[in-house]
N, C-alpha and C positions, 0 to 999 in steps of 0.2 A: 559334607563328612555327615558324622553325626553327632559332636558335638561341639561345642562353641570353642572349649580348649585344646579339641584336637586341630581346629583354626588355627586358633592361634601360634599353637606348634610348631605347626608347616610354615605359617608366613614368617617365624622369626629369622632360620636361618636366610631366608631369600632376601628381607630387608638387611641383616646384617652385610651380605655380601654386595647387598647396593651399593650401601653406606661405604666399604672400603675399598670397593672398586670402580664403583662411577664415575666419571669425573664433575657431570653436572651437579652434582649432589653438592660437592664443595661451591661450585657455581653459583648456585641459588642460594644456599647460605651467605654468602660474601655479597652480592651482587642483587638476588629474587629473582620470582620468572621472569626471564627478560621476553622472553618468546611466546610468540600466540599457540592457543593449546583449544583441546576441545573436550568440553565435560561428556558425561550420560550418565541415567539414571541406573543406579544400583540396586537390587533390592537385597539383602544379606536376611534371610530366613535363619532365627535364633529358638535357643531352647525359650526366651522370655517371647516371645513374638516377633513378626518380621517388621526392619527396621530400613527406612529408602534411605540413601546417602547419595552427593553428588563425587563421581571419581572421575578423575585424568583419564580421560582414554588415550592421548597422547602423551603417554610416558608414565610408568612404573617410578621412572626417576623421582618423576613432581614431585609426587606421593610423599615417597620418601623422606624428601632434602625439605619437605613443607614440613611433613612431621616433626621431623630431627628439630624444626629453626625453632617451632612452634615448643616445643619440649613437649609434646606426649606421644605416645604411645599408636601403635596398631588398634590395639584391644580398647583404648579411650575414642578412637576415634568410630567404629564400630559400635560400640556400645555405650558407652557413658557419657560420650558429646549429644544426646537425643534435643531436638530439636526442643526448644518452650523449658530445658532444663537447666537446672541451677550451677552447673558448670559452664554449660552453654552460653548462655546467658552471657555468665560472669565475663567468661572470656572473650565475647564479641565485644564487651561493655568497654574493657581494657587496652582492646584492639581501635577502637574507634577513640578512643581518647589519646592513647600514645600516636595516633596517625596525624592527631591533629597539633600535637604539641611542638616545641621546642626543646624541653625540659625531659630527655628518654634517655636510658643508659644504651649499652651498647645490644642489650639482652635483647632488652624493649625493641630497639630499633630493626633488628634482625629476624623478630618477630611478627612484626606487620610486612616486611618486604617481603617474607614467608608466607604471608596470608594473604597474598593478590595475585592475582593471571592475567594482565592485559589482555585485551581482545581476548576474550573468552569466547566460547561458542558452544550452544549445548544443544544436545541431540535429544531430542524428545520424545522421537518416533522412529520405526525401522520395519521394515516389509522387504524382506530376499530370499531365494529360495536356502542361503547358506544360515545358519546359527549366526548371533551379532558377537560371541567370542572372535568367529572366522573372518567374517566381516569385519568387526573392529581391526583386526592386525592389517588385515587389504586396508584398510582406508588409512591408520596410522602409517602406514609405510608409503604409500601415496604425500604425507607430508614431508617425510622423510628425507627422500628419492635426490629435492632438489635444498635447495638453503630456506631459512638460515641456520638451520640446525641438523649439517648431513649426519649420517648413523655413521660407524665403524665401518672398515674393507667385511669382516666377521656378519655386521649385524646386518649390513646390505645384502649382501651373498646369503644370510639363513632367511630375512623376505621375502627373497626372491624362489629359493628353495619351499617355500611353506608354500607361496603363492603356485609353483608348480606343484606338487603334492596335491592341493586343493583342488586343482583344476584335473589331473589324471585321476582322482578320487571319481567329481561329478561325473567323467567318462566311461568312467569305467574301467582303465589304461591302467591300472599300481602292478605290478607283477607281485603275486599273490602266493608264496608256499604253502608246499603241505599242512596243513594242519592250524593254519593262518586265515585270517577272515580278512577282507578289506579295510576294515576299519582297522584292526591292527597295526595292519602295516601303515596306513595313514597315518597313525598316533604314532609310530614310534619315529617312521620319521622326519615328523613335522614337532619332537621334542615332546609333544604334547604325556606320553607313555614314557616313564624314564626306569619302572619295572618290570619289563616285559620278558624278561630271560635272555634273550638274544644275546654272544657275544658281541665284545667290539668290532670283531672282526666281520663279523658275520651282519651287523648293522651294515659295515661300512661295503659291503658285498652287496647288501639289497638297495642302498642311495646310489649307488653306480648305475643298478639294473634298472633303475627308475628313474634319473635323471638323467642318464647319458646314455639312450638307447638312437640305434642306427638311424641318421639322421633321413633317411626317406621313410622312416613309420612312421605311423601315427600319433606313436608317444612323443616325438618329439616334436610333432607341430603341436601336441596341446602343452610342452616347456615351454616353446617359441611363444606360442599365443599368451600364457601367464605372465610373461618377463612382458612382453610388447604392453600388457593391457592395465603393469603396473607400474610400466617406467615409460612407454610412448617410444621407445625405441625398439630396433628387431636386432637380436644377440647374435653375437658371432656364433661361429661354429664350436669354439672353444669355451664357452660360458658355461655348457651343460657340467662338463666336467668339474669345472670350479665348484656349482654347484653342489656335483652330488661331492668332490673331495668335502667341502664345508661343512656337510652333514656327516660324514662320516670321521670328521673331528672335532665335531661338537665339543665333545668330554674334555677336549683340550682350552688350556688355559688363554684368552684372547690376547696377544701378546706378541712383540717379535718373533719368536720361534714357531709360532701358529703358522703364521707368514709362510715364512720356509717351507714346512711342512705340507703344509696346502698345495706352496708350487707344485712342491714336488710330487704327488700323489695325481693333483691334475694334469701332470706330466704323462706319470705312467698310466692314467688312465686314455688316455687319447690314442694308446695301440686299438685299433680295429675291432680286434680279436673280444675288448673288454665290455662293449659300446653292449649294453645290453643283457648284460651277464645275468644266470639265475644261480637263486639259491637254493640248496637245496638242502643245508644244515647235516651233510655227509660228515662223518667223522673224516681230516686230513690223511690218515691209514686208509680209508676206503675210497677215497676220490684217488689217490694216486694209482691204484691200477686201473681204474679208470682211464685215468690221463696218458697211463705207459702206451693202452692199450688202443686209445683215440691217435696217438701219436704213430705207433706201426700202420693202422690200418687209414689214416688219413694224411699223413706226413706234415705238411706246412698246414695245410687247413685245420687250426686247434678247434676242439671241439668244446663241449660244454665244462665236461670237467677239469677240461687244461685248463679254462676262463676261469672257472670257478676259484680253483687252486692259485693260479700265480691271482687275484683278486684277494685272496686271503691272505697270500703273503704281501702282497704292497704294501697292504693295512702296517703288518709290523714291520717292514723292510722303511717302513717312513716311518711311524711315531712307535716303534719299537723303543727300549732304553738307549742301543746307537742309534742314532739315523745313519742308516748304510746307504741309502737309495737318496742322492742330492741330485738338485737342476743342475746343468752345465752353464756357466756362466759367457763359456764361447761358442757356444753351439757343438753340432756333433760332431768333432771333428779330431781326427787321434784318441787322447784316451777321454776329451770332452764329449764324452754321450749323454745322452738323454735318456731319464726316468725308462721310458717306453720302449729305447731300443734296448736294455739289457732286459727286461721283461720279457722280450721277444724273444732273444736269443735265447734266455736261461729255460723256457718255454718248446724250444726245438729240440732239446736231447733228452733224455732218462736223465744222465748226469743231473742234469738240471733240474728237472720236475723233482728230483726226489730229493734235491735243496732245497726248492722253494717248500716242500712239506715239511722240513725239519724247522724252518724258518718259522715256520706255522705255531708246531709242537712249542718250539723255546719262545716264541712269544706269548702263546697262551698261558705257558708255566711261569713266563715272569722273570726266564732265562738269556740269558746274552747269547747270538744266534751262533749255532755252532757249526762249521766247516763242516761236512758230510764229506767222508773221504769215498775218491771214486769205487766204482763196485759194493758198497755197502749200502745197506739199508734202513732209512731214517729209525729213528726212537723215539719215546716219549718221555725222556732221562736225561743226565747229562752222562756223554762219552766219554770216557777213558782213552786219555791224549789229543783231543779233538782240541783243535786249536780256534778260538773266537773270529769270526767272521769280521772283517773289514770291509769299508768301503770298495780300497784300492782291490781286494782282493774278490770281490764280490764279481770289479769288473774284466777281471782275469778269468772268475768262471764264466762270464759269460762273454768270452773269447773277444772281445770288443777293443783290449787296451793293445795297439800296436809301437808305443813309443814314442810318438810324436812328442809329446809334451802340451803342455798346455800354450795355446797360439796367444798373440798382444796384437792382431792384426787393427785397425782404425773397423766398427761397425762398420763404414760402408766396402771395406774391400770384402768380409765377412761376406757381409750380402752378397755383391757378386758373384764370390765362388759358391755362393748357396745357391745361387739363380743357376748357373754354371752345370754343377751336380745335379738341381733338379729338370733340368733339358739334358741333358745327358742322360740321367735314367728312365728319360721320357722318350728317346728316343731305341734307347733299351727295349723300353714294353714294345712301343710299335713294332719294331723287328721281332721281337718271340712272337707275339701273336699275330702277324702275318706267318711267323712259320710255323704254326698251330693251322693255319690254314692252310698250307703248301704242303702238307702230310697228307698221303694220297691212297686209297685202296687198289686193289688189282684191275679194278674198273676203272679207275682214274679221275675218282669219285673222291676228292676231298672226304676225310672220313669225320672232320668236325661238324659236316653236313649231314652225314648216317646216322653218325652217337651221337651229338651235340655235346655239350659243355654248360654245367648248371653246376658253380659254387658260388652262395650267398656270401663266403667272405671276399672272394674278388667282386664280384660284385658290388659290394656295400664300401669296401676300402675305394674303387671309382669313382662311387659318387660321393664319397668323402674328397675323394682328390677335387673333383669338379665343383663343391662347395667352395670348398679353399682357393681355388682358382679365379670364382666369381667374384669372393669377396676382395682378393687382391684388386683385380680390374675394379670393384666399387668404388676401392678406397682411393687408388686412382684417380679416376674422374672426382671425387670427392674434393681430393686436394686442391686439381685444377679448377673446378670452381671456386673454390675457398681463395685461392692465388689472384685469379679474375676480379672477386669481389675486393680484396685490397689492393688493387691496382686500379679501382677505380674511385674507390672513397677513403685509402690509407688506415680502415677501418674493418674488423668483419662483420659481415651482419648477421 
């Protein structure tokens, strides 16, 4: 930054937010820094010369809590408490005296607690292809993926997402919209750049396209490799949609509502058409004609405009003033529809695509989503006589509510019913595929052998199904091994 004052001003709201919202700050004030951490040398260049400090690599919260407990400010630490200076010497002398005394006040005892980090390790050298700020973030994430102090779900997903973004960047696999650079995309997705000019729904599409690629693509392998490198465990298929949803919703408070929002957006983005969606930054009113053209020309094989329009709308359906897209508690039967089913059904008709466009326009304008009358076109304004869209009405528009109501069968019953439905659909799929091969020309040769059939959506969906079934089979084998261990020793190894 250009001046010390600018740096101090930039740090102030971050420090305040940490004090107000990070539960670890209160714990450190009451009990001291109980868990081990890492320190690294930080050189701050100022208008009065270069100053070297030891900073806490493992957690900004430790720094903020320590400063607050010691009664000093960020400005004091960065500029005023110089080694050998009067203020630093006096503070150190007092802390040593209080630490060895039985007669101290509560405030003095707190200052002693907040000045000590047990089992600290100091990083004195570093060499790697990536910059130290990114390597440090990866290193800290390693420490927090296991006890003694776990990250929150949001922070864990962010750490995995940032590792994936770094790996995609280093391999040259990040999607780069026209007019942007790879570095810009990386900084937007990892949260480094918050002044990028993209709208929130556009960032969501960018996150979905980058972190939720098709399973058989190099991008998917890069995301998986980054997670394995971070955690040591192979991620499940749906983890990529979770990471994308977390990045898309980064601007929301990390509270109970965020869990519901993330879960719904995650489910919506499991629709195979949205895997690897591309951001063009086109106006929704320009995307709509393209989407309608794709609907006529390609039928169920949704094209890029449909995918982008649906991804934009999904963000507002989840994160708008009223959450319209919710995850079903009882599975996808009757009115218990899952978000990806609703998105898929809406994108199948011209009425549904127009409604999705209207949802994007209303969401960007901060309006409640308006129900678009059949046969009308979307408008970027309040529409006279239009009803506000509700979750129930959205399901009706998707033509998925059959009036059965919510069921309350046991989880085992619902699981058995789901498996039966899956097997039935699998049999139907096999019969349909065999039907394709049974259509012959006048010469008696199957037309599929002469004309061929190449549909990337079908191919990607089949790969996704295969991956899911493989994961199910693996889960059963793991459970059998665990059961055998318990039988032998009475405890899992």
